[in-house]
PASERO-540583 format. One record per residue (C-alpha): residue number from 1; residue in one letter; x, y negated, z. Coordinates in steps of 0.001 Angstrom, whole numbers, plus 500000, padded with zeros to 6 digits. Layout:
N
(NUM,"a",(X,Y,Z)),
...
//
This chain:
223
(1,"m",(798714,129833,473388)),
(2,"w",(796401,126850,473092)),
(3,"r",(793398,128816,474302)),
(4,"k",(793155,130710,477549)),
(5,"y",(792751,134309,476370)),
(6,"p",(794598,136127,473560)),
(7,"e",(791325,137266,472007)),
(8,"t",(790017,133697,471660)),
(9,"s",(792987,132630,469553)),
(10,"p",(792147,131615,465949)),
(11,"f",(794742,134227,464930)),
(12,"y",(792608,137031,466365)),
(13,"d",(790915,138179,463190)),
(14,"g",(790392,136300,459924)),
(15,"f",(793690,134386,459874)),
(16,"y",(795823,137385,458970)),
(17,"k",(793539,138604,456213)),
(18,"m",(793443,135148,454627)),
(19,"q",(797221,134688,454810)),
(20,"k",(798033,138157,453496)),
(21,"e",(795671,137734,450574)),
(22,"m",(797390,134424,449783)),
(23,"l",(800843,136047,449916)),
(24,"k",(799700,138909,447716)),
(25,"k",(798134,136508,445198)),
(26,"r",(801410,134608,444943)),
(27,"n",(803434,137828,444850)),
(28,"i",(805394,136893,447985)),
(29,"p",(806614,140093,449710)),
(30,"t",(807074,138801,453247)),
(31,"e",(805816,139624,456718)),
(32,"i",(803983,137281,459055)),
(33,"w",(805956,136752,462253)),
(34,"v",(804465,135262,465427)),
(35,"t",(806888,133027,467331)),
(36,"e",(806800,131082,470591)),
(37,"t",(803706,132710,472011)),
(38,"g",(803364,132939,475767)),
(39,"w",(801849,131811,479057)),
(40,"t",(803646,129882,481775)),
(41,"t",(803653,130657,485511)),
(42,"y",(804894,127309,486850)),
(43,"l",(803451,126029,490127)),
(44,"p",(801024,123114,489616)),
(45,"d",(801618,119773,491296)),
(46,"s",(799944,116356,491166)),
(47,"i",(801162,115652,487621)),
(48,"r",(798852,116571,484749)),
(49,"r",(800664,119069,482507)),
(50,"h",(800138,120060,478899)),
(51,"f",(799940,123838,479506)),
(52,"p",(797697,125254,482249)),
(53,"p",(799575,127729,484460)),
(54,"v",(798645,131368,485045)),
(55,"t",(799669,133778,487778)),
(56,"e",(802554,136157,487201)),
(57,"y",(800101,139055,487114)),
(58,"q",(797934,137274,484524)),
(59,"q",(801036,136614,482430)),
(60,"a",(801690,140361,482351)),
(61,"q",(798080,141099,481396)),
(62,"y",(798008,138516,478617)),
(63,"l",(801372,139599,477231)),
(64,"v",(800209,143156,476556)),
(65,"r",(796838,142038,475202)),
(66,"n",(798457,139486,472919)),
(67,"y",(800938,141959,471455)),
(68,"l",(798267,144572,470784)),
(69,"v",(795919,142037,469182)),
(70,"q",(798479,140314,466955)),
(71,"l",(800176,143522,465806)),
(72,"y",(796821,145150,465051)),
(73,"f",(795603,142319,462834)),
(74,"g",(798795,141939,460854)),
(75,"a",(801806,140428,462599)),
(76,"g",(805042,142035,461419)),
(77,"k",(807013,140929,464485)),
(78,"m",(806286,139147,467759)),
(79,"f",(808589,136811,469674)),
(80,"w",(807584,136027,473261)),
(81,"y",(808457,132561,474522)),
(82,"e",(810731,133217,476318)),
(83,"l",(812994,135902,477807)),
(84,"v",(814459,133994,480790)),
(85,"e",(812926,131132,482771)),
(86,"e",(814365,127640,482277)),
(87,"p",(816178,125980,485244)),
(88,"f",(813945,122901,485424)),
(89,"g",(812271,123607,488752)),
(90,"v",(809155,125527,489766)),
(91,"h",(806780,122677,488825)),
(92,"h",(808011,122266,485242)),
(93,"p",(805914,124133,482613)),
(94,"e",(808964,125239,480616)),
(95,"s",(810356,126980,483683)),
(96,"g",(807580,129559,483786)),
(97,"f",(807352,131051,480295)),
(98,"g",(810186,133540,480857)),
(99,"i",(809607,137132,481928)),
(100,"l",(812945,137264,483791)),
(101,"r",(813573,134890,486686)),
(102,"y",(816353,132318,486477)),
(103,"n",(818764,133664,489110)),
(104,"t",(822083,135487,489215)),
(105,"m",(820386,138903,489050)),
(106,"l",(817798,137964,486379)),
(107,"t",(815150,139716,488453)),
(108,"v",(812063,140828,486595)),
(109,"k",(808596,139343,486718)),
(110,"p",(805572,141656,486305)),
(111,"a",(805423,140752,482603)),
(112,"a",(808826,142343,481994)),
(113,"v",(807641,145617,483513)),
(114,"a",(804429,145453,481478)),
(115,"f",(806411,144808,478298)),
(116,"a",(808680,147804,478901)),
(117,"n",(805709,150083,479540)),
(118,"m",(803887,148774,476470)),
(119,"v",(806884,149648,474272)),
(120,"n",(807031,153116,475840)),
(121,"n",(803285,153766,475545)),
(122,"y",(802769,152426,472000)),
(123,"r",(806057,153343,470319)),
(124,"y",(804494,156164,468282)),
(125,"l",(800930,154895,468007)),
(126,"k",(799468,153921,464636)),
(127,"p",(796375,151677,464824)),
(128,"i",(793402,153049,462867)),
(129,"g",(790465,150967,464041)),
(130,"k",(788824,148450,466342)),
(131,"y",(786712,149829,469179)),
(132,"l",(783023,148966,468812)),
(133,"a",(782265,147714,472295)),
(134,"k",(778658,147159,473352)),
(135,"d",(779708,144082,475341)),
(136,"r",(781342,141260,473384)),
(137,"k",(783843,140663,476208)),
(138,"t",(785192,144200,476024)),
(139,"y",(788035,144728,473554)),
(140,"g",(789911,147752,472334)),
(141,"f",(791638,149617,469529)),
(142,"i",(791919,153239,468450)),
(143,"y",(795312,154699,467583)),
(144,"e",(796755,157948,466285)),
(145,"n",(799756,159318,468151)),
(146,"e",(802164,160198,465354)),
(147,"k",(804354,162121,467788)),
(148,"e",(801460,164359,468840)),
(149,"s",(799864,165368,465521)),
(150,"g",(797650,162304,465308)),
(151,"a",(795989,162717,468715)),
(152,"p",(793705,159719,469347)),
(153,"v",(794506,157068,471956)),
(154,"l",(792200,154260,473082)),
(155,"s",(793403,150892,474377)),
(156,"i",(790626,149004,476137)),
(157,"w",(790207,145999,478462)),
(158,"r",(787917,143177,479577)),
(159,"e",(788358,139487,478835)),
(160,"a",(788164,138162,482383)),
(161,"d",(786376,140519,484773)),
(162,"e",(785904,144161,485750)),
(163,"k",(783300,146525,484383)),
(164,"e",(782864,150253,483857)),
(165,"e",(782736,151430,480246)),
(166,"l",(780582,154516,479702)),
(167,"i",(781471,156660,476695)),
(168,"p",(779437,159787,475857)),
(169,"v",(781719,162751,475163)),
(170,"k",(780781,166207,473893)),
(171,"y",(784115,167781,473069)),
(172,"t",(786551,165915,475323)),
(173,"k",(787597,167952,478370)),
(174,"s",(789784,165533,480343)),
(175,"l",(791092,161975,480060)),
(176,"t",(794147,160245,481461)),
(177,"g",(794552,156487,481708)),
(178,"v",(797802,154526,482022)),
(179,"d",(797833,150928,483249)),
(180,"i",(800225,148192,482095)),
(181,"f",(802741,149112,484800)),
(182,"g",(802887,152797,483916)),
(183,"r",(800617,154107,486678)),
(184,"t",(798338,156970,485659)),
(185,"i",(794774,157741,486684)),
(186,"e",(792399,160547,485847)),
(187,"i",(789261,159270,484099)),
(188,"p",(786152,160980,485499)),
(189,"i",(783806,162745,483080)),
(190,"i",(780400,163270,484682)),
(191,"d",(777531,165006,482870)),
(192,"g",(779061,164327,479476)),
(193,"i",(779860,160663,480188)),
(194,"a",(783398,159309,480542)),
(195,"h",(783627,156504,483125)),
(196,"l",(786435,154084,482217)),
(197,"p",(787302,151459,484886)),
(198,"l",(787999,148297,482883)),
(199,"s",(789712,145094,483985)),
(200,"m",(791761,142274,482462)),
(201,"s",(794656,144737,482191)),
(202,"v",(794873,147042,479178)),
(203,"l",(793993,150648,479996)),
(204,"t",(795589,153167,477616)),
(205,"v",(793517,156354,477497)),
(206,"s",(794564,159684,475996)),
(207,"g",(792841,163056,475844)),
(208,"f",(789874,162212,473616)),
(209,"d",(788644,164662,471015)),
(210,"m",(788470,162651,467784)),
(211,"d",(784921,163885,467154)),
(212,"d",(783832,161899,470220)),
(213,"l",(785383,158686,468889)),
(214,"k",(784633,158864,465158)),
(215,"n",(781508,156694,465400)),
(216,"l",(782904,154328,468014)),
(217,"y",(785320,152280,465935)),
(218,"e",(785522,150141,462819)),
(219,"p",(788335,151396,460535)),
(220,"k",(791299,149070,460214)),
(221,"e",(791402,147013,457027)),
(222,"q",(794418,147486,454792)),
(223,"y",(795657,144229,453289)),
//
């Protein structure tokens, strides 16, 4: 990624629509695949490097955000760069892109755990719209859970800080959030307002009544 956050990538929105319209116009029945996308966790030294490093925890956060963003807007497949770290030393940028450490046990980095939980949490979710956040640095998508009769699920996060998202609810009785590592929390609903604790990590929220969300998202475009 040439830019710091997944949501600031030029691929975030208009790129997919433009490319898919071009493919359709030329009658080319192919998917768009995203390859070699990732963030590196190498340790900085005195040498100026091409890629700025991130922490292992940030790598996990960005991985989930990047997958959700790219797959929502039109990627057919995603290939993270790369599965296992390279054996070039802790100060070499190429050493840090992997989500498994280069050792005899291939021990996992936080990003590997986040990836596994993302697959588990989103396996049966069909994206139906983009969440209409009041703050431009809050991002999210609405999904239908095809395994649970289309029950709505909200993914939501902040670009680079923490902030509470307040969502008025009339019909929703209880909400459960799951973080990128599979930990669950109960979302408080106080006087008809759901209080969602947002951070740089994606929060996956289930339990909404669709009537409470119907005016809070922009329907997904079909290309």
